[in-house]
C-alpha positions in Angstrom: 12.7 -26.2 21.2 16.2 -25.4 22.9 16.8 -22.9 20.0 13.5 -20.8 20.5 14.3 -20.2 24.5 18.2 -19.4 23.3 16.9 -16.7 21.1 15.7 -14.2 23.9 18.7 -15.2 26.2 21.5 -14.1 23.6 19.6 -11.2 22.5 19.0 -10.0 26.2 23.0 -10.1 26.8 23.8 -8.4 23.8 21.0 -5.5 24.5 22.0 -5.4 28.3 25.8 -5.2 27.3 25.0 -2.3 25.1 23.1 -0.7 27.8 25.5 -1.2 30.4 27.9 0.5 27.7 25.8 3.3 27.2 25.4 4.0 30.9 28.6 3.8 31.9 29.5 6.2 29.0 31.9 3.7 27.4 29.9 3.1 24.2 31.6 4.3 21.0 29.7 6.7 18.9 31.3 5.5 15.7 29.8 2.1 16.1 26.1 1.4 15.0 25.1 0.7 18.6 23.4 3.3 21.0 20.7 5.5 20.5 21.0 7.2 17.0 18.8 9.9 16.0 20.0 13.3 14.5 19.6 15.0 17.8 22.2 12.2 19.5 24.6 12.7 16.7 25.3 16.5 16.6 27.7 16.0 19.4 29.6 13.9 21.5 28.2 15.3 24.5 24.6 14.9 23.0 25.3 10.8 22.4 27.0 10.7 26.0 24.2 11.9 27.4 21.4 9.9 25.5 22.9 6.9 25.8 23.7 7.4 29.5 19.9 8.2 30.3 18.8 5.4 28.1 21.4 3.0 29.6 19.6 1.5 32.9 16.3 0.9 30.5 18.0 -1.0 28.0 19.8 -2.8 30.9 16.6 -3.8 32.2 15.4 -4.9 28.7 18.4 -7.1 28.5 17.5 -8.9 31.7 13.9 -9.4 30.7 15.3 -11.0 27.5 17.7 -13.4 29.9 14.6 -14.0 32.5 12.3 -14.7 29.5 14.6 -17.3 27.6 14.9 -19.2 31.1 11.5 -19.2 32.0 11.0 -20.9 28.6 13.4 -23.4 29.4 11.4 -24.1 32.5 8.2 -24.4 30.8 6.6 -27.9 30.7 5.3 -27.7 27.1 6.1 -26.2 23.8 3.2 -23.6 23.9 4.3 -22.5 27.6 8.0 -22.1 25.9 7.0 -20.2 23.0 4.6 -18.0 25.2 7.3 -16.8 27.3 10.3 -16.4 24.6 7.6 -14.0 22.6 6.1 -12.0 25.7 9.8 -11.6 26.8 10.7 -10.2 23.6 8.0 -7.8 23.1 8.9 -6.8 26.5 12.3 -6.5 26.0 11.4 -4.4 22.8 9.0 -2.1 24.5 11.8 -1.4 27.2 14.3 -0.6 24.6 11.9 2.0 22.7 11.1 3.5 25.5 14.9 3.8 26.6 15.2 5.7 23.3 12.6 7.9 23.5 14.2 9.1 26.6 17.9 9.6 25.4 16.5 11.5 22.4 14.6 14.0 24.7 17.6 13.8 26.9 19.8 14.6 23.5 17.4 17.6 22.7 18.2 19.1 25.9 21.8 19.5 25.5 22.7 22.8 23.4 24.1 22.3 20.0 27.8 22.9 19.4 28.6 26.3 18.3 29.1 26.9 14.8 33.0 27.6 13.8 33.5 31.1 12.8 36.1 32.9 10.8 38.6 31.1 8.4 39.9 27.7 9.9 42.7 27.6 7.1 40.4 25.1 5.2 40.6 27.1 2.0 36.8 25.6 1.4 36.1 28.9 -1.0 32.5 28.2 -2.6 30.2 29.7 0.0 33.0 29.0 3.1 35.6 31.5 3.9 36.9 32.7 0.4 40.5 32.1 0.9 40.2 29.7 -2.4 38.6 32.3 -4.5 40.9 34.8 -3.5 43.9 32.9 -4.8 41.9 31.4 -7.7 41.4 35.2 -8.9 44.8 36.1 -8.3 45.9 33.5 -10.4 43.4 34.7 -13.3 
């Protein structure tokens, strides 16, 4: 039964650490953690803002997971242990979802990055800046 109580503790520590990194703006964008929606991934600034906003609810969610696991260990019966673990996990996931929604809303408030204008020397051709088509026409 120790394993049942260990699950919310381990998930709580993992979630709490991710929330702490997001809140401190140390969460790397190139990894799989953090609030990951189309709005948050459109720029580094949107990702940073979203995960900063979602950081505190995520840290609290991790704390709830840890407390639920410890409460499960203190329960005198198996039913109490399972109830504490399940209720704690549900609370943790509810706060995670709420933090994600808050982060997404914050990211939508960040202005979209400006689209590049003119030729950046990429020679993209088809529909792009057109320098590649000019070179291809000159070779014919």
